[in-house]
VOPAGU-2260 file (C-alpha; in pm, 1 decimal, decimal comma):
REM VOPAGU-2260
SITE   aa  ch    i         X         Y         Z
SITE  MET   A    0    3105,9    -717,6   -1911,6
SITE  ILE   A    1    2751,0    -703,7   -2050,0
SITE  LEU   A    2    2682,2    -886,9   -2372,6
SITE  GLU   A    3    2401,9    -791,5   -2601,8
SITE  ALA   A    4    2288,2   -1070,0   -2831,1
SITE  PRO   A    5    1958,3   -1223,1   -2937,8
SITE  HIS   A    6    2016,5   -1538,1   -2731,5
SITE  LYS   A    7    2164,9   -1362,8   -2429,0
SITE  ASP   A    8    1996,7   -1597,3   -2181,6
SITE  LEU   A    9    2190,9   -1891,4   -2325,6
SITE  PHE   A   10    2529,1   -1771,5   -2209,7
SITE  VAL   A   11    2496,6   -1504,5   -1943,3
SITE  ALA   A   12    2418,9   -1588,7   -1584,5
SITE  SER   A   13    2140,3   -1347,7   -1496,6
SITE  GLU   A   14    2222,1   -1349,2   -1126,5
SITE  ALA   A   15    2587,1   -1259,9   -1189,8
SITE  PRO   A   16    2684,1    -893,5   -1189,9
SITE  GLY   A   17    2815,2    -778,4   -1524,0
SITE  GLY   A   18    2714,3   -1095,2   -1711,7
SITE  ILE   A   19    2945,9   -1388,3   -1651,1
SITE  LEU   A   20    2979,4   -1646,4   -1927,8
SITE  THR   A   21    2837,5   -1987,8   -1843,3
SITE  ASP   A   22    2856,5   -2336,0   -1989,5
SITE  VAL   A   23    2480,9   -2333,5   -2055,9
SITE  PHE   A   24    2559,3   -2199,8   -2402,0
SITE  ALA   A   25    2728,1   -2524,7   -2514,6
SITE  GLU   A   26    2447,9   -2731,5   -2362,6
SITE  ASN   A   27    2192,8   -2546,1   -2575,1
SITE  LEU   A   28    2408,1   -2526,9   -2888,8
SITE  PRO   A   29    2627,4   -2840,0   -2888,1
SITE  LEU   A   30    2908,0   -2816,4   -3144,0
SITE  ASN   A   31    3237,3   -2997,7   -3198,3
SITE  ILE   A   32    3488,8   -2717,9   -3253,1
SITE  LEU   A   33    3837,4   -2720,2   -3401,6
SITE  ILE   A   34    4054,6   -2412,6   -3356,0
SITE  ALA   A   35    4315,9   -2355,5   -3628,0
SITE  GLU   A   36    4548,2   -2079,7   -3506,6
SITE  ASP   A   37    4927,5   -2058,1   -3513,0
SITE  ASP   A   38    4972,2   -1781,4   -3254,7
SITE  PHE   A   39    4993,9   -1926,8   -2901,5
SITE  ILE   A   40    4837,2   -1621,3   -2732,3
SITE  ASN   A   41    4542,3   -1622,7   -2973,7
SITE  GLN   A   42    4502,0   -1999,5   -2922,9
SITE  LYS   A   43    4474,4   -1956,8   -2546,8
SITE  LEU   A   44    4235,9   -1660,9   -2578,8
SITE  ILE   A   45    3997,2   -1849,2   -2807,5
SITE  GLU   A   46    4020,8   -2169,3   -2603,7
SITE  ASN   A   47    3945,9   -1976,5   -2283,4
SITE  ILE   A   48    3637,2   -1809,7   -2430,6
SITE  LEU   A   49    3501,7   -2135,4   -2572,6
SITE  HIS   A   50    3575,4   -2331,2   -2254,5
SITE  ARG   A   51    3390,6   -2068,2   -2050,9
SITE  LEU   A   52    3095,0   -2122,3   -2284,3
SITE  GLY   A   53    3112,5   -2494,6   -2204,9
SITE  TYR   A   54    3288,9   -2626,0   -2515,5
SITE  ARG   A   55    3571,4   -2876,5   -2527,4
SITE  THR   A   56    3786,9   -2787,4   -2822,9
SITE  ASP   A   57    4079,3   -2921,9   -3018,0
SITE  THR   A   58    4352,6   -2687,0   -3138,7
SITE  VAL   A   59    4597,7   -2711,9   -3426,5
SITE  SER   A   60    4844,1   -2460,6   -3566,1
SITE  ASN   A   61    4828,3   -2501,7   -3945,3
SITE  GLY   A   62    4610,2   -2617,7   -4231,9
SITE  ILE   A   63    4782,3   -2953,4   -4272,3
SITE  GLN   A   64    4697,0   -3034,8   -3911,3
SITE  VAL   A   65    4336,7   -2926,7   -3979,6
SITE  LEU   A   66    4311,4   -3177,5   -4265,1
SITE  ASN   A   67    4464,9   -3453,9   -4052,4
SITE  SER   A   68    4221,1   -3375,2   -3768,9
SITE  LEU   A   69    3924,6   -3402,7   -4006,2
SITE  THR   A   70    4022,4   -3761,0   -4090,2
SITE  LYS   A   71    4001,2   -3856,5   -3722,1
SITE  LYS   A   72    3697,6   -3666,4   -3593,3
SITE  VAL   A   73    3386,1   -3490,1   -3718,5
SITE  TYR   A   74    3387,4   -3118,0   -3644,3
SITE  ASN   A   75    3081,8   -2899,2   -3686,5
SITE  VAL   A   76    3282,3   -2576,1   -3665,7
SITE  ILE   A   77    3636,5   -2475,7   -3754,6
SITE  LEU   A   78    3764,0   -2139,7   -3634,6
SITE  MET   A   79    4024,5   -2094,4   -3909,7
SITE  ASP   A   80    4307,8   -1844,5   -3901,0
SITE  VAL   A   81    4361,3   -1717,0   -4253,0
SITE  ARG   A   82    4740,7   -1688,3   -4230,3
SITE  MET   A   83    4923,1   -1991,2   -4089,3
SITE  PRO   A   84    5256,5   -2157,1   -4171,0
SITE  GLU   A   85    5282,7   -2459,2   -4403,5
SITE  MET   A   86    4919,5   -2427,5   -4518,4
SITE  GLY   A   87    4700,4   -2125,2   -4458,0
SITE  GLY   A   88    4329,1   -2106,8   -4397,2
SITE  PHE   A   89    4232,6   -2028,7   -4756,7
SITE  GLU   A   90    4411,2   -2332,7   -4898,4
SITE  ALA   A   91    4285,8   -2558,9   -4618,2
SITE  THR   A   92    3928,2   -2441,9   -4678,0
SITE  GLN   A   93    3951,8   -2516,5   -5049,9
SITE  VAL   A   94    4074,5   -2869,7   -4975,4
SITE  ILE   A   95    3803,1   -2924,4   -4711,6
SITE  ARG   A   96    3531,3   -2818,1   -4954,8
SITE  GLN   A   97    3652,5   -3092,7   -5194,6
SITE  MET   A   98    3657,1   -3362,7   -4925,7
SITE  GLU   A   99    3375,9   -3614,4   -4903,2
SITE  ILE   A  100    3300,1   -3547,9   -4537,3
SITE  GLU   A  101    3020,0   -3383,2   -4348,2
SITE  GLN   A  102    3112,5   -3024,9   -4425,4
SITE  PRO   A  103    3200,4   -2808,6   -4125,8
SITE  TYR   A  104    3095,8   -2449,2   -4075,7
SITE  ILE   A  105    3422,0   -2259,6   -4128,1
SITE  ILE   A  106    3467,7   -1927,8   -3951,8
SITE  ALA   A  107    3756,7   -1718,8   -4081,2
SITE  MET   A  108    3970,1   -1543,3   -3821,1
SITE  THR   A  109    4184,5   -1260,8   -3951,8
SITE  ALA   A  110    4340,4    -932,9   -3848,2
SITE  ASN   A  111    4238,9    -791,0   -4186,0
SITE  ALA   A  112    3911,0    -614,4   -4122,1
SITE  MET   A  113    3833,1    -461,8   -4460,0
SITE  SER   A  114    3503,5    -550,5   -4627,5
SITE  SER   A  115    3698,6    -691,5   -4923,4
SITE  ASP   A  116    3874,8    -932,1   -4682,7
SITE  ARG   A  117    3538,5   -1057,8   -4559,9
SITE  GLU   A  118    3421,0   -1110,3   -4916,8
SITE  GLU   A  119    3742,3   -1296,8   -5004,4
SITE  CYS   A  120    3686,7   -1533,7   -4710,4
SITE  LEU   A  121    3327,9   -1602,7   -4811,1
SITE  ASN   A  122    3417,6   -1645,2   -5179,0
SITE  ILE   A  123    3686,8   -1901,4   -5095,9
SITE  GLY   A  124    3424,2   -2117,9   -4920,0
SITE  MET   A  125    3424,7   -2002,3   -4559,7
SITE  ASN   A  126    3084,2   -1956,4   -4398,4
SITE  ASP   A  127    3150,2   -1668,3   -4161,7
SITE  TYR   A  128    3413,2   -1420,8   -4049,9
SITE  VAL   A  129    3545,7   -1267,4   -3728,6
SITE  ALA   A  130    3805,0    -994,5   -3711,6
SITE  LYS   A  131    4097,7   -1001,5   -3470,4
SITE  PRO   A  132    4117,5    -895,7   -3201,6
SITE  MET   A  133    3806,5   -1101,4   -3142,4
SITE  ARG   A  134    3526,1    -994,0   -2917,1
SITE  ILE   A  135    3324,2   -1240,4   -2713,8
SITE  ALA   A  136    2993,7   -1118,6   -2855,7
SITE  GLU   A  137    3122,0   -1168,3   -3209,8
SITE  ILE   A  138    3234,3   -1524,7   -3138,2
SITE  ILE   A  139    2898,0   -1601,3   -2979,6
SITE  LYS   A  140    2716,6   -1457,4   -3280,8
SITE  THR   A  141    2912,0   -1678,6   -3521,4
SITE  LEU   A  142    2844,0   -1988,1   -3309,1
SITE  ILE   A  143    2472,4   -1906,4   -3313,8
SITE  ASN   A  144    2499,4   -1867,2   -3693,6
SITE  ALA   A  145    2669,9   -2208,1   -3715,2
SITE  SER   A  146    2400,9   -2372,9   -3504,2
SITE  THR   A  147    2128,3   -2212,3   -3717,3
SITE  TYR   A  148    2307,1   -2332,5   -4032,1
SITE  PHE   A  149    2301,9   -2694,5   -3911,5
SITE  THR   A  150    1941,1   -2667,2   -3792,9
SITE  GLU   A  151    1831,0   -2537,7   -4133,9
SITE  LYS   A  152    2043,4   -2797,8   -4315,0
SITE  ASN   A  153    1883,0   -3078,7   -4113,6
SITE  LYS   A  154    1534,2   -2944,8   -4189,8
SITE  ILE   A  155    1613,0   -2961,4   -4561,3
SITE  LEU   A  156    1746,8   -3318,9   -4531,1
SITE  ILE   A  157    1434,4   -3433,4   -4340,9
SITE  ASN   A  158    1194,5   -3287,7   -4598,4
């Protein structure tokens, strides 16, 4: 597997044939990540990708659990499934945006891949969007976007 991305050297071992993911990525872009996904197979897939990039993640299966997790730990990034039982990603995002916490970068995860779906996610308050089935390069791109978001936010706070 060869990944093409602007920061390729951060996550691909150059000496490995085919480009093997490495934990150097998380060292260079440290993020606390919460995965909100109700499907067990998708949970394991996302966890595996992020662990191979060097991240330790927490995983929950609905929006209520997301909100409870945010009261216990600060997360920079939430990978948020749009459709979950009890409370979906849209409703959870709206509640999060009203909370007086350090606001996480919320990445929508959905099987709906229409441009209107992307716009709906962004309009509801999510920062980014990945379509299922997810590709490694797309996840990496959104994590780079999240890191850039926090870097720019910190520059504004310092000035």
